[in-house]
All heavy atoms as TSV, in Angstrom:
chain	resi	resn	atom	element	x	y	z
A	1	MET	N	N	0.849	-1.165	0.000
A	1	MET	CA	C	0.000	0.000	0.000
A	1	MET	C	C	0.896	1.230	0.000
A	1	MET	O	O	1.780	1.370	0.828
A	1	MET	CB	C	-0.886	-0.046	1.240
A	1	MET	CG	C	-1.758	1.110	1.427
A	1	MET	SD	S	-2.874	0.908	2.813
A	1	MET	CE	C	-1.899	0.032	3.993
A	2	SER	N	N	0.636	2.132	-0.944
A	2	SER	CA	C	1.534	3.261	-1.086
A	2	SER	C	C	1.030	4.542	-0.427
A	2	SER	O	O	1.820	5.395	-0.079
A	2	SER	CB	C	1.791	3.520	-2.570
A	2	SER	OG	O	0.574	3.793	-3.225
A	3	GLU	N	N	-0.276	4.685	-0.274
A	3	GLU	CA	C	-0.773	5.920	0.302
A	3	GLU	C	C	-2.005	5.663	1.166
A	3	GLU	O	O	-2.732	4.706	0.967
A	3	GLU	CB	C	-1.122	6.923	-0.796
A	3	GLU	CG	C	-2.228	6.459	-1.715
A	3	GLU	CD	C	-2.513	7.463	-2.824
A	3	GLU	OE1	O	-2.568	8.663	-2.526
A	3	GLU	OE2	O	-2.678	7.011	-3.956
A	4	VAL	N	N	-2.216	6.537	2.115
A	4	VAL	CA	C	-3.370	6.444	2.993
A	4	VAL	C	C	-4.571	7.027	2.259
A	4	VAL	O	O	-4.479	8.086	1.638
A	4	VAL	CB	C	-3.109	7.211	4.315
A	4	VAL	CG1	C	-4.354	7.245	5.180
A	4	VAL	CG2	C	-1.956	6.566	5.068
A	5	LEU	N	N	-5.699	6.334	2.285
A	5	LEU	CA	C	-6.892	6.751	1.547
A	5	LEU	C	C	-7.919	7.481	2.397
A	5	LEU	O	O	-9.020	7.746	1.926
A	5	LEU	CB	C	-7.548	5.524	0.898
A	5	LEU	CG	C	-6.712	4.777	-0.120
A	5	LEU	CD1	C	-7.461	3.525	-0.606
A	5	LEU	CD2	C	-6.349	5.668	-1.298
A	6	VAL	N	N	-7.571	7.783	3.628
A	6	VAL	CA	C	-8.508	8.491	4.500
A	6	VAL	C	C	-7.862	9.779	5.004
A	6	VAL	O	O	-6.647	9.891	5.074
A	6	VAL	CB	C	-8.953	7.629	5.711
A	6	VAL	CG1	C	-9.712	6.409	5.262
A	6	VAL	CG2	C	-7.782	7.230	6.562
A	7	VAL	N	N	-8.695	10.741	5.343
A	7	VAL	CA	C	-8.194	11.993	5.894
A	7	VAL	C	C	-8.082	11.810	7.407
A	7	VAL	O	O	-9.098	11.741	8.118
A	7	VAL	CB	C	-9.140	13.168	5.554
A	7	VAL	CG1	C	-8.621	14.464	6.152
A	7	VAL	CG2	C	-9.300	13.294	4.048
A	8	ALA	N	N	-6.847	11.683	7.869
A	8	ALA	CA	C	-6.591	11.359	9.269
A	8	ALA	C	C	-7.245	12.350	10.224
A	8	ALA	O	O	-7.858	11.944	11.224
A	8	ALA	CB	C	-5.087	11.294	9.522
A	9	SER	N	N	-7.145	13.624	9.938
A	9	SER	CA	C	-7.693	14.624	10.854
A	9	SER	C	C	-9.208	14.476	11.004
A	9	SER	O	O	-9.748	14.644	12.098
A	9	SER	CB	C	-7.347	16.033	10.383
A	9	SER	OG	O	-7.897	16.294	9.099
A	10	LYS	N	N	-9.892	14.144	9.930
A	10	LYS	CA	C	-11.350	13.995	9.995
A	10	LYS	C	C	-11.740	12.733	10.759
A	10	LYS	O	O	-12.701	12.735	11.529
A	10	LYS	CB	C	-11.941	13.992	8.596
A	10	LYS	CG	C	-11.818	15.346	7.921
A	10	LYS	CD	C	-12.545	15.381	6.622
A	10	LYS	CE	C	-12.424	16.720	5.949
A	10	LYS	NZ	N	-13.302	17.741	6.494
A	11	VAL	N	N	-11.001	11.653	10.555
A	11	VAL	CA	C	-11.279	10.417	11.290
A	11	VAL	C	C	-11.018	10.632	12.779
A	11	VAL	O	O	-11.844	10.274	13.629
A	11	VAL	CB	C	-10.421	9.241	10.753
A	11	VAL	CG1	C	-10.560	8.020	11.634
A	11	VAL	CG2	C	-10.794	8.921	9.320
A	12	LYS	N	N	-9.887	11.228	13.091
A	12	LYS	CA	C	-9.549	11.471	14.495
A	12	LYS	C	C	-10.582	12.374	15.164
A	12	LYS	O	O	-10.980	12.135	16.299
A	12	LYS	CB	C	-8.158	12.090	14.600
A	12	LYS	CG	C	-7.053	11.111	14.299
A	12	LYS	CD	C	-5.694	11.768	14.432
A	12	LYS	CE	C	-4.592	10.752	14.212
A	12	LYS	NZ	N	-3.266	11.290	14.514
A	13	LYS	N	N	-11.033	13.411	14.458
A	13	LYS	CA	C	-12.029	14.327	15.013
A	13	LYS	C	C	-13.348	13.609	15.258
A	13	LYS	O	O	-13.974	13.783	16.310
A	13	LYS	CB	C	-12.240	15.514	14.082
A	13	LYS	CG	C	-13.237	16.533	14.632
A	13	LYS	CD	C	-13.434	17.702	13.702
A	13	LYS	CE	C	-14.382	18.763	14.192
A	13	LYS	NZ	N	-15.431	18.424	15.079
A	14	MET	N	N	-13.785	12.798	14.306
A	14	MET	CA	C	-15.048	12.080	14.470
A	14	MET	C	C	-14.987	11.138	15.673
A	14	MET	O	O	-15.903	11.095	16.495
A	14	MET	CB	C	-15.367	11.287	13.196
A	14	MET	CG	C	-16.772	10.690	13.161
A	14	MET	SD	S	-17.029	9.123	14.021
A	14	MET	CE	C	-15.949	8.039	13.155
A	15	ILE	N	N	-13.885	10.409	15.808
A	15	ILE	CA	C	-13.744	9.488	16.942
A	15	ILE	C	C	-13.707	10.262	18.256
A	15	ILE	O	O	-14.360	9.886	19.232
A	15	ILE	CB	C	-12.501	8.600	16.757
A	15	ILE	CG1	C	-12.751	7.607	15.609
A	15	ILE	CG2	C	-12.137	7.880	18.055
A	15	ILE	CD1	C	-11.552	6.777	15.209
A	16	LYS	N	N	-12.970	11.363	18.271
A	16	LYS	CA	C	-12.881	12.190	19.480
A	16	LYS	C	C	-14.251	12.769	19.836
A	16	LYS	O	O	-14.679	12.725	20.989
A	16	LYS	CB	C	-11.875	13.312	19.266
A	16	LYS	CG	C	-11.652	14.203	20.465
A	16	LYS	CD	C	-11.004	13.476	21.596
A	16	LYS	CE	C	-9.603	13.958	21.826
A	16	LYS	NZ	N	-8.978	13.311	22.970
A	17	ASP	N	N	-14.972	13.291	18.838
A	17	ASP	CA	C	-16.293	13.892	19.081
A	17	ASP	C	C	-17.319	12.863	19.558
A	17	ASP	O	O	-18.147	13.163	20.410
A	17	ASP	CB	C	-16.821	14.563	17.812
A	17	ASP	CG	C	-16.052	15.824	17.437
A	17	ASP	OD1	O	-15.229	16.298	18.254
A	17	ASP	OD2	O	-16.273	16.323	16.310
A	18	LYS	N	N	-17.275	11.662	18.998
A	18	LYS	CA	C	-18.264	10.633	19.345
A	18	LYS	C	C	-17.952	9.912	20.646
A	18	LYS	O	O	-18.856	9.422	21.321
A	18	LYS	CB	C	-18.360	9.594	18.225
A	18	LYS	CG	C	-18.824	10.145	16.907
A	18	LYS	CD	C	-20.311	10.407	16.930
A	18	LYS	CE	C	-20.772	10.888	15.565
A	18	LYS	NZ	N	-22.182	11.189	15.535
A	19	SER	N	N	-16.646	9.814	20.982
A	19	SER	CA	C	-16.296	8.972	22.125
A	19	SER	C	C	-15.373	9.616	23.148
A	19	SER	O	O	-15.220	9.101	24.245
A	19	SER	CB	C	-15.614	7.696	21.618
A	19	SER	OG	O	-14.333	8.022	21.087
A	20	GLY	N	N	-14.715	10.705	22.759
A	20	GLY	CA	C	-13.724	11.301	23.648
A	20	GLY	C	C	-12.395	10.563	23.627
A	20	GLY	O	O	-11.488	10.896	24.375
A	21	MET	N	N	-12.297	9.555	22.768
A	21	MET	CA	C	-11.082	8.735	22.695
A	21	MET	C	C	-10.095	9.293	21.683
A	21	MET	O	O	-10.467	9.998	20.751
A	21	MET	CB	C	-11.429	7.304	22.278
A	21	MET	CG	C	-12.270	6.560	23.252
A	21	MET	SD	S	-12.606	4.907	22.613
A	21	MET	CE	C	-13.678	4.284	23.867
A	22	ASN	N	N	-8.832	8.954	21.895
A	22	ASN	CA	C	-7.787	9.281	20.935
A	22	ASN	C	C	-7.706	8.173	19.888
A	22	ASN	O	O	-8.257	7.085	20.073
A	22	ASN	CB	C	-6.434	9.429	21.632
A	22	ASN	CG	C	-6.427	10.622	22.565
A	22	ASN	OD1	O	-6.973	11.673	22.255
A	22	ASN	ND2	N	-5.823	10.453	23.720
A	23	THR	N	N	-6.985	8.440	18.803
A	23	THR	CA	C	-6.865	7.491	17.700
A	23	THR	C	C	-5.390	7.264	17.400
A	23	THR	O	O	-4.655	8.230	17.182
A	23	THR	CB	C	-7.556	8.053	16.438
A	23	THR	OG1	O	-8.889	8.417	16.777
A	23	THR	CG2	C	-7.571	7.045	15.325
A	24	SER	N	N	-4.979	6.012	17.367
A	24	SER	CA	C	-3.582	5.725	17.055
A	24	SER	C	C	-3.335	5.893	15.561
A	24	SER	O	O	-4.249	5.791	14.739
A	24	SER	CB	C	-3.203	4.297	17.483
A	24	SER	OG	O	-3.731	3.358	16.584
A	25	ALA	N	N	-2.103	6.143	15.200
A	25	ALA	CA	C	-1.730	6.341	13.795
A	25	ALA	C	C	-1.997	5.099	12.958
A	25	ALA	O	O	-2.311	5.203	11.775
A	25	ALA	CB	C	-0.256	6.736	13.710
A	26	SER	N	N	-1.909	3.928	13.554
A	26	SER	CA	C	-2.098	2.685	12.801
A	26	SER	C	C	-3.545	2.496	12.329
A	26	SER	O	O	-3.804	1.688	11.442
A	26	SER	CB	C	-1.660	1.483	13.632
A	26	SER	OG	O	-2.430	1.393	14.819
A	27	VAL	N	N	-4.476	3.254	12.902
A	27	VAL	CA	C	-5.872	3.164	12.476
A	27	VAL	C	C	-6.006	3.561	11.012
A	27	VAL	O	O	-6.770	2.962	10.258
A	27	VAL	CB	C	-6.771	4.052	13.372
A	27	VAL	CG1	C	-8.163	4.224	12.778
A	27	VAL	CG2	C	-6.862	3.453	14.764
A	28	MET	N	N	-5.260	4.560	10.568
A	28	MET	CA	C	-5.374	5.042	9.189
A	28	MET	C	C	-4.968	3.956	8.193
A	28	MET	O	O	-5.608	3.778	7.162
A	28	MET	CB	C	-4.531	6.299	8.970
A	28	MET	CG	C	-4.877	7.446	9.878
A	28	MET	SD	S	-6.636	7.743	10.088
A	28	MET	CE	C	-6.695	8.114	11.819
A	29	GLU	N	N	-3.944	3.205	8.528
A	29	GLU	CA	C	-3.521	2.104	7.667
A	29	GLU	C	C	-4.577	1.003	7.644
A	29	GLU	O	O	-4.904	0.463	6.585
A	29	GLU	CB	C	-2.178	1.533	8.127
A	29	GLU	CG	C	-1.637	0.480	7.195
A	29	GLU	CD	C	-0.247	-0.010	7.582
A	29	GLU	OE1	O	0.498	0.737	8.223
A	29	GLU	OE2	O	0.067	-1.154	7.221
A	30	ALA	N	N	-5.147	0.690	8.795
A	30	ALA	CA	C	-6.181	-0.344	8.864
A	30	ALA	C	C	-7.416	0.075	8.070
A	30	ALA	O	O	-7.992	-0.726	7.323
A	30	ALA	CB	C	-6.554	-0.617	10.326
A	31	LEU	N	N	-7.827	1.336	8.200
A	31	LEU	CA	C	-8.984	1.823	7.437
A	31	LEU	C	C	-8.692	1.827	5.941
A	31	LEU	O	O	-9.557	1.488	5.135
A	31	LEU	CB	C	-9.362	3.228	7.901
A	31	LEU	CG	C	-10.087	3.325	9.229
A	31	LEU	CD1	C	-10.251	4.783	9.649
A	31	LEU	CD2	C	-11.425	2.636	9.172
A	32	THR	N	N	-7.474	2.185	5.575
A	32	THR	CA	C	-7.093	2.184	4.164
A	32	THR	C	C	-7.198	0.778	3.587
A	32	THR	O	O	-7.701	0.591	2.475
A	32	THR	CB	C	-5.680	2.758	3.986
A	32	THR	OG1	O	-5.708	4.148	4.349
A	32	THR	CG2	C	-5.186	2.628	2.565
A	33	LYS	N	N	-6.767	-0.213	4.334
A	33	LYS	CA	C	-6.864	-1.600	3.871
A	33	LYS	C	C	-8.319	-2.010	3.672
A	33	LYS	O	O	-8.668	-2.669	2.688
A	33	LYS	CB	C	-6.173	-2.547	4.855
A	33	LYS	CG	C	-4.665	-2.466	4.805
A	33	LYS	CD	C	-4.033	-3.407	5.829
A	33	LYS	CE	C	-2.526	-3.255	5.846
A	33	LYS	NZ	N	-1.901	-4.105	6.866
A	34	LEU	N	N	-9.180	-1.630	4.619
A	34	LEU	CA	C	-10.612	-1.935	4.493
A	34	LEU	C	C	-11.216	-1.252	3.268
A	34	LEU	O	O	-11.962	-1.871	2.499
A	34	LEU	CB	C	-11.366	-1.485	5.750
A	34	LEU	CG	C	-11.156	-2.309	7.006
A	34	LEU	CD1	C	-11.768	-1.595	8.213
A	34	LEU	CD2	C	-11.768	-3.681	6.839
A	35	ILE	N	N	-10.891	0.007	3.084
A	35	ILE	CA	C	-11.428	0.758	1.945
A	35	ILE	C	C	-10.933	0.168	0.635
A	35	ILE	O	O	-11.699	-0.019	-0.311
A	35	ILE	CB	C	-11.055	2.248	2.056
A	35	ILE	CG1	C	-11.815	2.879	3.226
A	35	ILE	CG2	C	-11.347	2.988	0.746
A	35	ILE	CD1	C	-11.328	4.254	3.608
A	36	GLU	N	N	-9.658	-0.140	0.573
A	36	GLU	CA	C	-9.092	-0.728	-0.648
A	36	GLU	C	C	-9.783	-2.047	-0.978
A	36	GLU	O	O	-10.169	-2.295	-2.130
A	36	GLU	CB	C	-7.592	-0.942	-0.485
A	36	GLU	CG	C	-6.922	-1.426	-1.742
A	36	GLU	CD	C	-5.407	-1.512	-1.609
A	36	GLU	OE1	O	-4.819	-0.726	-0.851
A	36	GLU	OE2	O	-4.824	-2.377	-2.285
A	37	SER	N	N	-9.982	-2.883	0.018
A	37	SER	CA	C	-10.641	-4.170	-0.180
A	37	SER	C	C	-12.061	-3.994	-0.699
A	37	SER	O	O	-12.481	-4.661	-1.651
A	37	SER	CB	C	-10.650	-4.953	1.135
A	37	SER	OG	O	-11.399	-6.130	1.012
A	38	GLU	N	N	-12.809	-3.086	-0.090
A	38	GLU	CA	C	-14.190	-2.843	-0.519
A	38	GLU	C	C	-14.243	-2.248	-1.919
A	38	GLU	O	O	-15.138	-2.569	-2.708
A	38	GLU	CB	C	-14.914	-1.953	0.488
A	38	GLU	CG	C	-15.174	-2.635	1.823
A	38	GLU	CD	C	-15.967	-3.934	1.694
A	38	GLU	OE1	O	-17.010	-3.943	1.010
A	38	GLU	OE2	O	-15.542	-4.949	2.274
A	39	CYS	N	N	-13.300	-1.391	-2.246
A	39	CYS	CA	C	-13.251	-0.814	-3.598
A	39	CYS	C	C	-12.976	-1.890	-4.641
A	39	CYS	O	O	-13.592	-1.895	-5.718
A	39	CYS	CB	C	-12.194	0.280	-3.679
A	39	CYS	SG	S	-12.671	1.818	-2.864
A	40	LEU	N	N	-12.079	-2.810	-4.336
A	40	LEU	CA	C	-11.785	-3.892	-5.277
A	40	LEU	C	C	-13.015	-4.772	-5.499
A	40	LEU	O	O	-13.294	-5.192	-6.626
A	40	LEU	CB	C	-10.591	-4.721	-4.787
A	40	LEU	CG	C	-9.244	-3.997	-4.827
A	40	LEU	CD1	C	-8.167	-4.846	-4.148
A	40	LEU	CD2	C	-8.844	-3.633	-6.238
A	41	LYS	N	N	-13.771	-5.042	-4.428
A	41	LYS	CA	C	-15.010	-5.818	-4.569
A	41	LYS	C	C	-16.022	-5.070	-5.429
A	41	LYS	O	O	-16.689	-5.663	-6.275
A	41	LYS	CB	C	-15.618	-6.106	-3.195
A	41	LYS	CG	C	-14.829	-7.094	-2.357
A	41	LYS	CD	C	-15.457	-7.220	-0.982
A	41	LYS	CE	C	-14.571	-7.973	-0.027
A	41	LYS	NZ	N	-15.119	-7.974	1.344
A	42	ALA	N	N	-16.125	-3.768	-5.208
A	42	ALA	CA	C	-17.069	-2.955	-5.985
A	42	ALA	C	C	-16.664	-2.928	-7.461
A	42	ALA	O	O	-17.524	-2.984	-8.343
A	42	ALA	CB	C	-17.120	-1.538	-5.418
A	43	ILE	N	N	-15.383	-2.871	-7.736
A	43	ILE	CA	C	-14.883	-2.901	-9.114
A	43	ILE	C	C	-15.290	-4.210	-9.779
A	43	ILE	O	O	-15.740	-4.227	-10.926
A	43	ILE	CB	C	-13.353	-2.714	-9.141
A	43	ILE	CG1	C	-12.990	-1.275	-8.750
A	43	ILE	CG2	C	-12.774	-3.070	-10.500
A	43	ILE	CD1	C	-11.518	-1.072	-8.433
A	44	GLU	N	N	-15.156	-5.303	-9.050
A	44	GLU	CA	C	-15.550	-6.614	-9.591
A	44	GLU	C	C	-17.051	-6.654	-9.887
A	44	GLU	O	O	-17.468	-7.170	-10.925
A	44	GLU	CB	C	-15.183	-7.725	-8.611
A	44	GLU	CG	C	-13.695	-8.014	-8.546
A	44	GLU	CD	C	-13.379	-9.140	-7.575
A	44	GLU	OE1	O	-14.279	-9.956	-7.261
A	44	GLU	OE2	O	-12.228	-9.203	-7.124
A	45	ARG	N	N	-17.861	-6.125	-8.972
A	45	ARG	CA	C	-19.310	-6.123	-9.181
A	45	ARG	C	C	-19.690	-5.297	-10.409
A	45	ARG	O	O	-20.530	-5.717	-11.212
A	45	ARG	CB	C	-20.028	-5.589	-7.940
A	45	ARG	CG	C	-19.977	-6.533	-6.766
A	45	ARG	CD	C	-20.747	-5.972	-5.565
A	45	ARG	NE	N	-20.527	-6.809	-4.400
A	45	ARG	CZ	C	-19.883	-6.418	-3.303
A	45	ARG	NH1	N	-19.405	-5.189	-3.197
A	45	ARG	NH2	N	-19.711	-7.257	-2.292
A	46	ALA	N	N	-19.082	-4.134	-10.551
A	46	ALA	CA	C	-19.367	-3.285	-11.720
A	46	ALA	C	C	-18.920	-3.988	-12.995
A	46	ALA	O	O	-19.638	-3.999	-13.999
A	46	ALA	CB	C	-18.671	-1.938	-11.569
A	47	GLY	N	N	-17.756	-4.596	-12.965
A	47	GLY	CA	C	-17.248	-5.308	-14.132
A	47	GLY	C	C	-18.117	-6.485	-14.514
A	47	GLY	O	O	-18.305	-6.775	-15.700
A	48	ALA	N	N	-18.681	-7.159	-13.526
A	48	ALA	CA	C	-19.557	-8.302	-13.788
A	48	ALA	C	C	-20.826	-7.870	-14.523
A	48	ALA	O	O	-21.448	-8.677	-15.208
A	48	ALA	CB	C	-19.922	-9.000	-12.477
A	49	GLU	N	N	-21.183	-6.597	-14.378
A	49	GLU	CA	C	-22.348	-6.053	-15.072
A	49	GLU	C	C	-21.930	-5.275	-16.325
A	49	GLU	O	O	-22.718	-4.516	-16.884
A	49	GLU	CB	C	-23.146	-5.157	-14.135
A	49	GLU	CG	C	-23.780	-5.908	-12.983
A	49	GLU	CD	C	-24.638	-5.019	-12.096
A	49	GLU	OE1	O	-24.880	-3.848	-12.451
A	49	GLU	OE2	O	-25.074	-5.501	-11.041
A	50	ASN	N	N	-20.693	-5.483	-16.731
A	50	ASN	CA	C	-20.137	-4.831	-17.928
A	50	ASN	C	C	-20.241	-3.307	-17.880
A	50	ASN	O	O	-20.473	-2.664	-18.897
A	50	ASN	CB	C	-20.803	-5.366	-19.200
A	50	ASN	CG	C	-20.504	-6.828	-19.415
A	50	ASN	OD1	O	-19.376	-7.267	-19.224
A	50	ASN	ND2	N	-21.508	-7.591	-19.799
A	51	ARG	N	N	-20.067	-2.754	-16.686
A	51	ARG	CA	C	-20.064	-1.306	-16.543
A	51	ARG	C	C	-18.643	-0.812	-16.374
A	51	ARG	O	O	-17.792	-1.510	-15.868
A	51	ARG	CB	C	-20.884	-0.884	-15.310
A	51	ARG	CG	C	-22.357	-0.984	-15.517
A	51	ARG	CD	C	-23.136	-0.400	-14.349
A	51	ARG	NE	N	-23.202	-1.359	-13.233
A	51	ARG	CZ	C	-22.631	-1.185	-12.052
A	51	ARG	NH1	N	-21.962	-0.096	-11.778
A	51	ARG	NH2	N	-22.740	-2.108	-11.119
A	52	LYS	N	N	-18.399	0.424	-16.765
A	52	LYS	CA	C	-17.107	1.059	-16.561
A	52	LYS	C	C	-17.177	2.111	-15.464
A	52	LYS	O	O	-16.254	2.891	-15.290
A	52	LYS	CB	C	-16.623	1.694	-17.870
A	52	LYS	CG	C	-16.269	0.665	-18.917
A	52	LYS	CD	C	-15.616	1.302	-20.101
A	52	LYS	CE	C	-15.179	0.219	-21.076
A	52	LYS	NZ	N	-14.326	0.785	-22.125
A	53	THR	N	N	-18.291	2.097	-14.740
A	53	THR	CA	C	-18.494	3.038	-13.653
A	53	THR	C	C	-18.849	2.272	-12.387
A	53	THR	O	O	-19.784	1.477	-12.381
A	53	THR	CB	C	-19.650	4.013	-13.990
A	53	THR	OG1	O	-19.338	4.692	-15.211
A	53	THR	CG2	C	-19.851	5.025	-12.886
A	54	VAL	N	N	-18.108	2.531	-11.318
A	54	VAL	CA	C	-18.435	1.945	-10.025
A	54	VAL	C	C	-19.492	2.851	-9.393
A	54	VAL	O	O	-19.348	4.063	-9.355
A	54	VAL	CB	C	-17.178	1.867	-9.134
A	54	VAL	CG1	C	-17.542	1.393	-7.728
A	54	VAL	CG2	C	-16.140	0.941	-9.747
A	55	MET	N	N	-20.558	2.224	-8.925
A	55	MET	CA	C	-21.679	2.975	-8.356
A	55	MET	C	C	-21.881	2.606	-6.891
A	55	MET	O	O	-21.332	1.601	-6.415
A	55	MET	CB	C	-22.934	2.690	-9.175
A	55	MET	CG	C	-22.770	3.030	-10.655
A	55	MET	SD	S	-24.128	2.490	-11.666
A	55	MET	CE	C	-25.299	3.775	-11.273
A	56	ASP	N	N	-22.704	3.396	-6.220
A	56	ASP	CA	C	-22.961	3.140	-4.795
A	56	ASP	C	C	-23.492	1.739	-4.559
A	56	ASP	O	O	-23.140	1.090	-3.581
A	56	ASP	CB	C	-23.913	4.180	-4.209
A	56	ASP	CG	C	-25.253	4.262	-4.914
A	56	ASP	OD1	O	-25.348	3.858	-6.089
A	56	ASP	OD2	O	-26.215	4.743	-4.285
A	57	ARG	N	N	-24.308	1.239	-5.465
A	57	ARG	CA	C	-24.883	-0.102	-5.282
A	57	ARG	C	C	-23.829	-1.215	-5.339
A	57	ARG	O	O	-24.062	-2.318	-4.884
A	57	ARG	CB	C	-25.957	-0.350	-6.319
A	57	ARG	CG	C	-25.446	-0.448	-7.746
A	57	ARG	CD	C	-26.600	-0.719	-8.693
A	57	ARG	NE	N	-26.137	-0.970	-10.034
A	57	ARG	CZ	C	-26.661	-0.423	-11.117
A	57	ARG	NH1	N	-27.675	0.407	-11.000
A	57	ARG	NH2	N	-26.187	-0.706	-12.293
A	58	ASP	N	N	-22.642	-0.910	-5.858
A	58	ASP	CA	C	-21.561	-1.890	-5.904
A	58	ASP	C	C	-20.923	-2.110	-4.541
A	58	ASP	O	O	-20.149	-3.027	-4.344
A	58	ASP	CB	C	-20.498	-1.468	-6.923
A	58	ASP	CG	C	-21.058	-1.421	-8.332
A	58	ASP	OD1	O	-21.766	-2.376	-8.721
A	58	ASP	OD2	O	-20.793	-0.428	-9.043
A	59	PHE	N	N	-21.260	-1.246	-3.588
A	59	PHE	CA	C	-20.704	-1.364	-2.240
A	59	PHE	C	C	-21.650	-2.044	-1.263
A	59	PHE	O	O	-21.398	-2.070	-0.082
A	59	PHE	CB	C	-20.332	0.028	-1.700
A	59	PHE	CG	C	-19.096	0.581	-2.349
A	59	PHE	CD1	C	-19.194	1.419	-3.434
A	59	PHE	CD2	C	-17.839	0.244	-1.888
A	59	PHE	CE1	C	-18.062	1.939	-4.049
A	59	PHE	CE2	C	-16.706	0.740	-2.492
A	59	PHE	CZ	C	-16.821	1.591	-3.575
A	60	THR	N	N	-22.734	-2.627	-1.753
A	60	THR	CA	C	-23.653	-3.315	-0.869
A	60	THR	C	C	-23.096	-4.683	-0.502
A	60	THR	O	O	-22.412	-5.321	-1.305
A	60	THR	CB	C	-25.034	-3.485	-1.527
A	60	THR	OG1	O	-24.871	-4.209	-2.745
A	60	THR	CG2	C	-25.675	-2.146	-1.798
A	61	PRO	N	N	-23.396	-5.148	0.703
A	61	PRO	CA	C	-22.858	-6.446	1.134
A	61	PRO	C	C	-23.463	-7.610	0.357
A	61	PRO	O	O	-24.506	-7.539	-0.197
A	61	PRO	CB	C	-23.248	-6.537	2.601
A	61	PRO	CG	C	-24.154	-5.416	2.898
A	61	PRO	CD	C	-24.150	-4.484	1.739
């Protein structure tokens, strides 16, 4: 993985606002892995329907 796909400051702020907890730096890498995995699944779903556009419905479980 070459780059983080989430905005760290926004994630940290949301966690702090919702829980009062701090966020470790490793959370951004873990979230990036989750996002990357879900994006790859969505790409497969769109491709299976012969589309060249990934849509919101491609992210459904």
